[in-house]
N, C-alpha and C positions, 0 to 999 in steps of 0.2 A: 504494500500500500504506500502510495506517495504521501509526502507531508506537504504542508502549505508552501514551504520554501521551494520545493521541486515543482509544484503545480503551476506557479506563475510562469516560469520559462516554457513549460510544456504547452500551456494555453497559447502563449505567444507564438510558439512554433507552428501550431495548427493554423493560426491566422497568417503567418508568414508564408506557409505553403499554399494557402488558398489564394492570397493576393498574387503570389508569383505565378500560380496556375492561370489566373485571369489574364496575365500579360497585357495589362491596361495601365494607363497613366492614372494611378490612384495614389493619393497621399493620405496617410492615416493620422488622425488627431486623437490622442488618448482621451478617454473619458473615465468611466468607472473602473476601479481596481480595488477589490476588497474580498474579504472572507466572511461568509455568512453561516451562522449556525442553523441547522435544520430545526423545524418546530419541535418543542419538547415532547409532543405526543409520538414523534417518530422513534423515540428511544435511542436516537443517535446523537444526543446532545454533546457527546465528547468528540465529535468530528465537525468539520466545516466544509463548505463548498467555496472554491475560489472562483471569482467572476472577473473577467477582463473584457472591456469593450472599447471600441474605437469608432469614430465617425469617419466615413470614407469620403474624401473630397476628390471630385473628378472635374475635368475641364467642362466649361459651359457646353450645352448641347441644345440644338433646336427642338429636339424631342427627348426630354429627359427620360420619360417612361419607356420609350422604345429602346434607348440605350441601356437602361437598367434591365429590361426584359432579356436582352442579349447577355448581360452579365450573369443574371440568375440562371439562364439556360446553360451557359458555359460552365459555371461553377457546379451546378447540379450534375452535369455530365462528368466533370472531373472527379467530384466527390464520390459518386457511385462507382466510377472506374477505379478508384483507390480503395474500394471496399467499405466505405462509410455506409451506414444504414440510414435510410430516410426516416426522419421523425415527423417533420411537418413540411408540407409542400402546398402552400396557399398562394397561387398566382394572381388572386384577385387584386385589382388596383384600386386605390393607391396603396393599400396596406399589404404589400407582398411580403411573405415570410418563407424562407427556406431554412430548415433546421435538420442537421444530420448528427449522428453519433459515431464515434470511432469505436468499433467493437473490441479493439485491443486494449484501450486504456479508459474507456467510458466517458471521455470528454464529449460535450455537446457543443457544436459550433453552429452559429446562425448568421444569416445575412437577412436584414430586414429593411424595408422601404417605408418611409413616412409619407405623409399627405402631399408634400410638395416634391416628392421624388428623392428626398434625402436618404442616404444609405448609412447603415452602421452594422458592424460586425460585433458579435458577442460570443464569448467562449465561457462555458461553465464546466468546472471539473466535477468528477465524481466526488463522493465524500473522501476527504483526506484528513490526515492527522494535523491538528493545529500546532503552530509553533509560536504564535503570538508576535511574529515579526511584522514590521511595516512592509507593505507591498513594495517590491523593488520598483525602480523607475521604469517607465514604459520603454520597451525595447524596439518598438516599431513607430516610425514617423515618416 
């Protein structure tokens, strides 16, 4: 089982791989980085989930939604080709969501689209051992 210190870099590696696979002009801006305890009723209060998220910044486009549809399609094809398991595939616009899980390590990775076509990536770890450390600085920008 990973601990919190190991989960942050692993989460970022999942995102790095996804962004590299898209082969697009994407700049990432860090957002949330934290460890969250599961609800007490889960019986897992001695563990945490690590969450890392980034806003994806892309060049201006005449049709943001068409551009984003292409990104979602390419990423879905790549993730499935890498053995990730589809968790959520909601292509409805504007709130498109694509979420997959790595069957080897249990991390869940998502690409989501907001109302105006904004995009963000989020990675959630499986339950890991807490270390109480401050989250490391973002590794992707």
